[in-house]
C-alpha positions in Angstrom: 72.8 -172.4 55.7 73.2 -173.2 52.3 75.7 -171.3 50.3 75.9 -169.8 47.2 75.4 -172.2 43.8 75.2 -171.9 40.5 71.8 -172.6 38.7 71.9 -175.8 36.0 69.2 -176.7 34.9 65.3 -176.2 36.1 64.9 -179.6 35.3 65.4 -182.5 33.6 62.4 -185.2 33.4 63.0 -189.0 32.7 59.8 -190.6 32.1 59.6 -194.5 31.5 56.2 -196.1 30.1 55.4 -199.0 31.3 52.0 -200.7 29.3 51.1 -204.2 30.3 50.7 -207.1 27.3 50.1 -210.6 27.5 52.4 -213.3 25.5 50.8 -216.8 25.3 52.5 -220.3 25.0 50.3 -222.1 21.9 50.4 -226.0 22.2 48.1 -228.0 24.6 48.8 -228.0 28.2 51.0 -224.9 27.7 50.4 -222.1 30.4 51.1 -218.3 29.4 53.4 -215.4 30.9 53.1 -211.9 31.5 55.2 -209.1 31.1 55.4 -205.0 29.8 56.8 -203.2 27.8 58.4 -199.7 28.4 59.7 -196.8 26.9 62.6 -194.6 28.9 62.6 -191.2 28.0 64.6 -187.8 29.0 63.7 -184.3 28.9 65.1 -181.3 29.8 63.8 -177.8 31.6 66.9 -176.2 31.2 68.1 -172.6 32.8 69.3 -170.3 30.6 72.6 -170.3 31.9 74.0 -173.1 30.0 73.4 -173.7 25.9 75.1 -176.9 26.0 75.0 -179.7 29.1 76.6 -182.9 28.3 76.2 -185.8 30.4 77.0 -189.1 29.4 75.0 -192.2 30.5 76.1 -195.9 30.6 73.3 -197.6 32.0 69.7 -197.0 33.6 67.9 -200.1 36.4 64.5 -200.4 37.7 65.1 -201.6 41.4 62.3 -203.8 43.7 62.9 -205.1 46.8 66.7 -206.5 48.2 67.9 -204.0 45.5 67.3 -206.5 42.8 67.5 -204.3 39.4 66.1 -205.2 35.6 68.4 -203.3 33.3 66.5 -201.1 31.0 69.8 -199.6 28.8 73.3 -200.5 29.3 76.5 -199.0 27.1 80.0 -199.8 27.9 81.4 -197.1 26.3 78.2 -194.4 27.2 76.2 -192.4 25.2 76.8 -188.6 25.3 73.7 -186.9 25.1 73.4 -182.7 24.9 70.4 -182.3 28.0 70.0 -178.5 27.4 68.6 -179.5 23.6 65.6 -181.2 25.4 63.8 -177.9 25.7 62.4 -175.3 23.3 60.2 -173.3 26.2 58.7 -176.2 26.9 60.0 -179.9 27.5 61.0 -182.3 24.8 61.4 -185.6 25.1 64.2 -188.3 24.0 63.8 -191.8 23.9 66.7 -193.6 25.6 65.5 -197.3 25.9 63.1 -199.2 25.0 62.1 -203.2 26.3 60.5 -205.9 28.2 59.8 -205.5 31.7 59.2 -208.8 33.8 56.4 -208.8 36.7 57.4 -207.6 39.8 57.5 -204.5 42.5 59.9 -202.0 41.8 60.2 -199.2 44.5 63.5 -197.4 42.8 64.8 -196.3 39.7 69.1 -195.5 39.5 71.0 -194.1 36.6 74.7 -194.6 36.3 76.2 -191.8 34.3 79.7 -190.3 34.4 80.9 -188.4 36.9 82.0 -185.6 34.9 79.3 -183.5 33.2 80.5 -181.0 30.5 79.3 -177.5 30.2 79.0 -174.6 27.7 78.1 -171.0 29.0 75.5 -169.4 26.7 76.9 -166.3 24.6 80.3 -166.7 25.3 80.3 -170.8 24.6 82.7 -170.8 26.9 83.5 -174.7 28.0 84.0 -175.9 31.5 83.2 -179.3 33.9 81.7 -179.9 37.3 81.1 -183.5 39.0 79.0 -185.7 41.0 80.1 -185.7 45.1 82.3 -188.6 45.5 79.9 -190.0 47.6 77.8 -191.2 44.6 80.8 -193.2 43.2 80.1 -196.7 42.2 83.5 -197.7 42.5 84.2 -197.9 38.6 84.6 -193.7 38.0 80.9 -193.6 37.4 78.2 -192.3 39.8 74.7 -193.2 40.5 71.7 -191.4 41.0 68.6 -193.0 42.4 65.3 -191.8 43.3 62.4 -193.8 45.5 59.5 -194.6 43.4 56.1 -193.3 44.5 53.4 -194.6 44.3 56.0 -197.8 43.5 55.2 -199.3 40.2 53.8 -202.6 40.2 53.6 -205.5 37.1 51.9 -206.5 35.5 50.0 -203.5 34.7 49.6 -200.1 32.7 52.2 -197.8 35.0 54.0 -194.5 33.9 56.9 -193.4 36.1 58.4 -189.8 35.2 61.7 -189.2 37.0 62.3 -185.3 38.0 66.5 -184.1 38.0 65.4 -181.0 39.9 68.0 -179.1 38.6 67.0 -175.8 39.4 67.9 -177.0 43.3 70.7 -179.0 42.5 74.0 -176.9 44.0 77.1 -176.5 42.1 79.8 -175.2 45.1 83.5 -175.5 43.8 82.7 -177.6 40.5 80.9 -180.2 43.0 77.2 -181.0 42.3 75.1 -182.2 45.0 71.6 -183.9 42.7 67.7 -183.0 43.7 65.8 -186.0 42.1 61.6 -186.2 43.0 58.5 -187.5 41.0 57.1 -185.8 37.8 53.9 -186.3 36.2 55.0 -186.4 32.6 53.1 -183.5 30.5 53.2 -183.3 27.4 55.2 -186.9 27.0 52.0 -187.9 24.6 52.4 -185.1 22.3 54.3 -186.3 19.3 55.5 -183.2 17.9 57.3 -182.6 21.2 59.9 -185.8 20.5 63.4 -185.1 19.5 65.2 -186.8 17.1 68.3 -189.6 18.1 70.5 -191.9 17.1 69.3 -195.9 18.2 72.0 -198.9 17.0 70.9 -202.5 16.6 69.7 -205.3 13.6 67.2 -205.2 11.7 64.7 -207.8 12.4 61.2 -209.2 11.2 61.0 -206.7 8.4 57.6 -206.2 6.6 55.9 -203.9 3.8 57.1 -203.4 0.2 60.0 -200.2 0.2 59.6 -197.6 0.8 57.0 -197.8 3.2 58.1 -201.0 5.6 58.5 -201.8 9.3 61.1 -203.7 11.0 62.0 -204.3 14.5 65.6 -202.9 15.7 67.2 -205.7 18.4 69.3 -203.0 20.2 73.3 -203.0 20.7 72.2 -201.7 24.6 69.0 -203.6 25.0 65.7 -203.7 24.4 63.9 -204.4 21.0 61.8 -201.0 18.7 59.3 -201.1 15.7 60.7 -199.0 12.8 58.7 -197.9 10.2 60.4 -195.8 6.8 58.1 -194.1 4.0 59.6 -192.3 0.7 61.2 -189.3 3.2 64.0 -191.5 4.6 67.6 -191.5 3.8 69.0 -195.3 3.4 72.9 -194.6 4.0 75.9 -196.8 4.3 79.8 -198.5 2.9 79.0 -200.7 -0.4 75.3 -201.8 -1.3 73.0 -200.0 0.6 70.0 -200.3 -2.2 67.4 -201.5 0.4 67.2 -202.9 4.0 67.4 -206.3 4.8 66.8 -208.6 8.0 69.6 -209.3 9.7 72.0 -206.6 8.9 73.6 -203.9 11.8 72.2 -200.5 11.0 72.0 -196.8 13.2 68.5 -195.7 12.9 68.0 -192.0 13.4 64.6 -190.4 14.4 62.0 -189.3 16.7 59.4 -191.6 18.3 55.8 -191.5 18.0 53.7 -192.1 21.1 50.5 -192.7 19.1 51.8 -195.6 17.4 55.0 -196.6 19.8 57.0 -196.4 16.4 60.3 -194.7 15.6 60.0 -192.9 12.7 63.2 -193.3 10.6 65.0 -190.5 9.2 67.8 -191.6 8.4 68.9 -195.5 8.5 72.6 -195.8 8.4 74.3 -199.3 7.3 77.9 -200.0 8.9 80.1 -202.3 9.8 80.2 -203.4 13.6 84.3 -202.4 13.1 83.3 -199.3 11.9 80.8 -198.2 14.9 83.9 -198.9 17.3 85.9 -196.9 15.8 84.4 -194.2 14.7 83.1 -190.6 16.3 79.6 -189.5 15.0 77.3 -186.7 15.4 74.2 -185.1 14.3 73.2 -181.8 13.8 72.7 -178.6 12.3 75.5 -176.9 10.1 76.5 -173.5 9.8 79.6 -171.2 8.9 79.9 -173.5 5.2 83.1 -172.9 3.4 83.1 -174.5 -0.1 86.4 -173.6 -1.6 87.9 -174.9 1.8 85.8 -177.5 2.4 84.7 -176.9 6.0 82.0 -176.0 8.6 80.9 -175.8 11.6 78.4 -178.6 13.4 75.8 -177.8 16.7 75.9 -181.5 17.6 72.5 -182.4 18.6 73.5 -186.1 19.4 77.4 -187.5 19.5 79.4 -190.3 20.0 82.7 -190.8 21.2 83.3 -187.7 22.3 81.4 -184.6 24.3 82.1 -181.1 22.1 84.5 -178.0 23.5 81.7 -175.2 23.3 78.2 -174.9 21.2 79.7 -176.4 18.0 82.4 -178.6 16.4 84.7 -177.9 13.6 84.3 -179.8 10.4 86.9 -180.2 8.0 86.7 -182.5 4.4 89.6 -184.0 2.0 89.9 -186.1 -1.1 88.7 -189.0 1.1 85.4 -188.0 2.5 82.5 -189.4 1.4 79.2 -187.1 0.8 75.9 -187.6 0.3 72.7 -186.4 -0.1 68.8 -187.3 -0.3 67.9 -191.0 -0.4 71.8 -191.6 0.5 72.9 -191.1 -3.3 76.6 -190.6 -3.3 77.7 -186.1 -4.3 80.4 -184.6 -5.6 82.4 -181.8 -2.8 80.6 -179.0 -4.7 77.1 -180.7 -5.1 77.6 -181.4 -1.3 78.4 -177.5 -0.5 75.5 -176.4 -2.9 72.9 -178.3 -0.7 74.3 -176.6 2.5 74.0 -173.3 1.3 70.4 -173.8 -0.4 69.5 -175.4 3.1 70.7 -172.6 4.8 69.9 -172.7 8.6 68.2 -176.1 8.2 70.9 -178.1 7.3 71.1 -181.0 9.2 74.1 -183.1 8.4 75.2 -186.6 9.8 78.7 -186.6 10.0 81.2 -189.9 10.8 85.1 -189.2 11.2 88.2 -188.7 13.8 87.6 -186.4 16.7 90.7 -184.1 17.5 89.9 -182.8 21.7 92.6 -180.4 21.3 91.5 -178.3 18.2 87.4 -179.6 19.2 87.4 -180.3 15.0 86.0 -183.7 13.4 88.1 -185.1 10.1 85.0 -185.8 8.8 85.4 -190.0 7.0 81.7 -189.3 5.8 79.2 -186.7 5.6 75.1 -186.9 4.8 73.5 -183.9 4.6 70.3 -184.9 5.2 67.3 -182.6 3.7 69.4 -181.1 1.1 67.2 -178.7 -1.4 70.2 -178.3 -4.0 70.3 -178.8 -7.8 66.6 -177.3 -8.7 65.2 -180.5 -6.9 62.5 -178.9 -4.9 59.1 -179.3 -5.8 55.4 -178.0 -5.3 52.1 -178.0 -6.8 49.0 -175.6 -5.5 46.5 -172.7 -6.2 47.7 -169.3 -7.2 47.3 -165.9 -5.4 49.0 -162.3 -5.2 50.3 -162.2 -8.9 52.7 -159.7 -9.2 54.4 -159.0 -12.9 56.7 -156.4 -12.3 58.1 -158.5 -9.2 57.8 -161.6 -11.3 56.7 -163.8 -8.1 53.0 -165.0 -6.8 52.1 -166.7 -3.6 51.2 -170.7 -4.0 48.8 -172.0 -1.6 50.8 -175.8 -1.5 48.6 -179.1 -2.1 51.6 -181.5 -2.2 55.7 -181.0 -2.3 59.1 -183.1 -2.3 62.5 -181.4 -1.0 60.7 -178.8 1.2 61.6 -180.3 4.9 57.8 -181.2 5.4 56.8 -177.6 5.4 52.9 -176.7 4.6 50.9 -174.0 4.0 51.5 -170.9 1.9 55.2 -170.1 0.2 56.4 -167.3 -2.2 57.3 -168.3 -5.7 59.9 -165.9 -7.4 60.5 -166.7 -11.8 64.1 -166.7 -12.4 65.4 -165.3 -15.2 65.8 -168.7 -17.2 62.4 -170.1 -16.1 60.0 -172.1 -18.7 56.7 -172.3 -18.5 54.1 -174.3 -20.4 50.5 -175.0 -20.1 48.2 -177.6 -21.2 49.3 -180.2 -23.8 52.9 -179.1 -22.9 52.3 -175.3 -24.7 55.3 -172.7 -24.2 53.7 -169.4 -22.4 55.6 -166.5 -21.8 55.8 -164.5 -18.9 53.3 -162.4 -19.9 51.2 -164.6 -20.8 51.7 -166.4 -17.9 51.4 -163.5 -15.3 47.9 -162.0 -17.5 46.0 -165.7 -16.7 47.3 -165.4 -13.1 46.1 -161.5 -12.7 42.5 -162.9 -14.6 42.1 -166.2 -11.3 43.7 -168.4 -9.6 44.9 -171.5 -11.5 46.7 -174.5 -10.2 50.4 -175.0 -11.1 53.4 -176.9 -10.2 56.4 -175.4 -9.4 60.1 -176.9 -9.9 63.2 -174.8 -8.6 65.6 -174.3 -5.6 63.7 -173.6 -2.1 65.1 -171.5 0.3 63.5 -172.6 3.7 65.2 -169.4 5.4 63.2 -167.1 3.1 60.1 -169.4 2.6 60.8 -168.8 -1.5 60.9 -171.3 -4.1 63.1 -169.9 -6.9 61.6 -171.7 -10.2 63.3 -172.6 -12.9 59.9 -174.5 -14.3 55.9 -173.9 -14.2 53.3 -175.7 -15.5 49.8 -174.7 -15.2 46.8 -176.7 -16.0 43.2 -175.4 -16.9 40.5 -175.8 -14.6 38.2 -179.1 -15.2 34.7 -177.9 -14.9 32.3 -181.2 -13.4 28.7 -181.5 -13.5 26.8 -181.9 -10.1 23.8 -182.5 -8.2 23.0 -181.8 -4.5 20.6 -182.0 -2.4 20.0 -180.3 1.2 19.1 -177.7 3.6 19.8 -173.7 3.5 20.6 -170.9 6.2 22.2 -167.5 6.2 20.2 -166.4 2.9 21.5 -162.9 1.4 18.9 -161.9 -1.0 20.8 -158.5 -1.7 24.0 -160.4 -2.5 21.8 -163.8 -4.6 23.4 -166.1 -1.5 22.8 -168.5 0.3 24.8 -171.2 2.6 24.2 -174.6 1.3 24.8 -177.8 3.7 24.4 -181.1 1.4 23.1 -184.6 2.8 23.1 -186.0 -0.5 25.9 -185.0 -3.8 26.3 -186.5 -7.1 29.7 -186.0 -9.2 31.4 -184.2 -6.7 33.3 -184.9 -3.8 31.1 -182.4 -2.0 31.6 -182.1 2.2 28.5 -183.1 4.1 29.6 -181.9 7.3 30.9 -178.2 6.4 28.0 -175.6 4.6 29.7 -174.0 1.7 28.6 -170.7 0.6 26.5 -170.7 -2.8 25.5 -167.7 -5.3 23.0 -167.6 -7.9 23.8 -166.1 -11.3 21.2 -164.5 -13.7 21.0 -167.2 -16.1 20.0 -169.7 -12.9 16.3 -171.1 -13.0 14.5 -171.2 -9.9 11.5 -173.8 -9.2 8.7 -174.3 -6.2 8.4 -177.5 -4.4 5.6 -177.7 -7.7 8.1 -178.0 -10.4 7.2 -174.1 -11.5 8.7 -171.9 -11.9 9.2 -168.8 -9.4 10.8 -165.3 -9.6 14.4 -164.7 -7.7 12.4 -162.7 -5.7 9.8 -166.1 -4.5 12.5 -167.9 -4.2 14.5 -165.7 -1.3 11.0 -165.6 0.4 11.0 -168.9 0.9 13.7 -169.1 2.2 13.7 -166.2 4.3 10.8 -167.7 5.4 12.7 -171.1 7.1 15.4 -173.4 6.4 14.5 -175.0 2.8 15.5 -178.0 1.4 17.0 -177.6 -2.2 17.8 -180.1 -5.2 20.3 -177.7 -7.1 22.2 -178.6 -10.2 25.2 -176.9 -11.5 29.0 -177.1 -12.6 31.8 -177.1 -10.5 35.3 -175.7 -11.5 38.2 -177.9 -10.2 40.2 -177.1 -7.9 38.4 -175.1 -5.7 35.6 -176.0 -6.1 33.9 -172.8 -7.6 30.4 -173.3 -8.4 28.2 -171.8 -11.1 24.5 -173.0 -10.4 22.3 -173.5 -13.2 18.7 -174.7 -11.2 17.4 -174.4 -7.7 14.0 -176.5 -6.7 12.8 -176.2 -3.6 11.6 -179.7 -2.3 8.6 -179.8 0.0 9.1 -180.2 3.7 9.4 -183.1 5.1 6.5 -185.5 5.3 5.7 -186.8 9.2 6.0 -190.4 10.3 4.1 -191.3 13.6 4.6 -194.5 14.8 2.1 -194.9 18.0 2.8 -198.9 17.7 5.3 -201.4 16.2 8.7 -202.6 16.6 12.2 -202.1 15.3 14.5 -204.8 13.5 18.1 -205.1 11.9 19.5 -202.7 13.6 23.2 -201.8 11.4 25.1 -198.9 13.6 27.9 -199.0 10.9 25.2 -198.1 7.9 23.3 -196.3 10.2 19.9 -198.0 9.3 17.2 -200.2 10.6 13.7 -201.7 9.7 10.4 -200.8 11.3 7.4 -202.7 11.5 4.7 -199.7 10.9 2.3 -199.8 12.5 0.7 -196.1 11.9 2.0 -193.7 9.3 0.8 -189.8 8.6 1.8 -188.2 5.4 2.6 -190.6 2.8 1.3 -194.3 2.4 3.9 -196.5 4.3 5.3 -199.9 3.3 4.4 -202.4 5.8 8.2 -202.6 7.1 9.9 -199.6 6.4 13.4 -199.0 6.0 15.2 -196.1 8.0 18.2 -194.3 7.8 19.6 -191.9 10.1 20.3 -188.3 8.5 23.2 -186.0 9.4 22.5 -184.4 12.8 19.5 -186.8 13.4 18.1 -185.5 16.9 17.9 -188.8 19.0 15.8 -189.5 22.3 16.0 -191.8 24.2 13.7 -192.7 27.5 11.5 -189.6 28.6 12.6 -187.4 25.5 16.3 -187.4 26.9 19.0 -186.8 24.4 20.9 -189.3 23.5 24.1 -190.1 21.2 24.2 -192.8 17.9 26.3 -195.7 20.4 23.1 -195.5 23.0 20.6 -195.6 20.2 21.9 -198.9 18.3 22.6 -200.1 22.0 19.1 -199.7 22.7 18.0 -201.6 19.6 20.2 -204.3 19.8 19.0 -205.4 23.2 15.4 -206.0 21.6 12.9 -204.8 19.2 11.6 -201.0 20.1 8.8 -199.2 19.6 9.7 -196.4 17.3 8.4 -193.2 15.9 10.9 -191.3 13.2 10.4 -187.8 11.7 11.8 -186.8 8.1 11.5 -187.5 4.8 10.5 -190.6 2.2 12.0 -190.3 -0.9 12.7 -193.9 -3.3 12.1 -196.7 -0.8 14.4 -195.2 2.0 13.1 -193.1 5.0 15.5 -190.6 6.0 15.5 -189.8 9.4 15.6 -186.2 11.3 14.5 -187.0 14.5 14.3 -190.8 16.6 12.6 -191.4 19.4 12.2 -194.4 21.5 9.1 -195.0 22.9 9.1 -197.0 26.5 5.2 -197.9 27.9 
């Protein structure tokens, strides 16, 4: 009978993805060999009993017949991970090791871990430890945890293997853990938003691109190689000259794996010496309990090196020798650094190096880098205004772009500071009253600079610049739907547009004015009532001219012409030629035509949403249509509109006799 046990976690999932790649050898008579790239991930479906489950990993191996092993990951000092962080209600994934796996058959995966697991109880934060049973000892003070793979992994091939450390069924009796492992399906792994950031140490190589948008290979100290990408949000920091990336330089990369591109998106590139890497304790996590006067704060680490914390947080102290850094690795003063922590609130992510004291659970920081600071009025956002309130001096901003706001999207509130500077076109100074009068009149496009508080989603503006909306002339051709004669409006789906970037896949809602001129298909002026009577009967093709205020756009319709219904071309005999799937065109040698004077060879352009019919009138898609046309010349019947030498087809039928 099973004795009562303490449930640690509901699940930890380890995922190994293997993708076959062909590596060819150049030169006459040279052969080729197959190898398989892989990615090893960990995840957790934890119980709520623990806020911290710190496990130190030393090695991961794939084993085949005869217990021969391929090392996936190896670290002499061990890699400490808080498994509990890898779940926020659903599994989150952390890339542990990339690399190459040779051809062969693999039946087992084995992990070498520290015999001791450090636990932090939820709520109380009380630390404790548990150990794996002696039967799992490997003779070096570590434990081996293994699972027989089902099915087995055969290389080369395209295989994904998921190992589930099913901790909801693990027993913890008298401080000894009996583990249970099983195969798992890896659900959620392909969702890039579920991947957790982590640190990878190695050497930069194969650097490509132009700063800040660069890529490089990172040859890992623990084995394997991973592709890394940087952009203008990547912070580059380190000892000495850290102005740019250099091949051959040792670096620590902190970022998250993107399964859609198979690259590591770098948040921080940290250059450090090998001596520094070996000696310093390291932690990355969220800051709290900030005390600028004392130069201290607490850190809830997601990643550590060289220690396991004794609780949910570690205490951090700084002194006159601590190096402070901020965005893009710039050196900060102590006051600037602590202002950055205060501005970022609960989202202040800090990268620390220093000396850890086990007795006091404290890091004496040698360097501290706040990754996502929003200090010194450095946040900036541009967009469209709404909900102006002159009394509270606030308005909402639907952002189209921003900087220094932690990748936030959507709408924020802007609060004017007492000393805000407001300027209009050509730098004209505007008072607060004048500005809110403009916002009340209509929505405006503005750029706001100031200090952003992510906890409240409020940007306190120190400077505002607004623009006068630009108006452009445009013409468009398209079809109507949902006419509203009472409101003088209808929906319009454009097929051709000039002077304006207008969607051809989504209808826009247009409203006519008292000055709009209406014309029929004979270019004769008609009344408002006659126009809506025409489009009430059925969908009509219109030519529209007007002005659009940008951004928006907001439309002012000056004229509308109702076009004749499309003519019909019937081809009883004839042959297709020159199919171009990319352009959506082909030619027809016309045998018969109806409704217009067709040339001998008719150039056909597929219209948006054209109906396509194949054998026996079965609906086909565009790819299938061009597959038929590319096989051989086909008899074709098209229906549509002939204009300026091109037949825009609303329907295409292949005739099989």
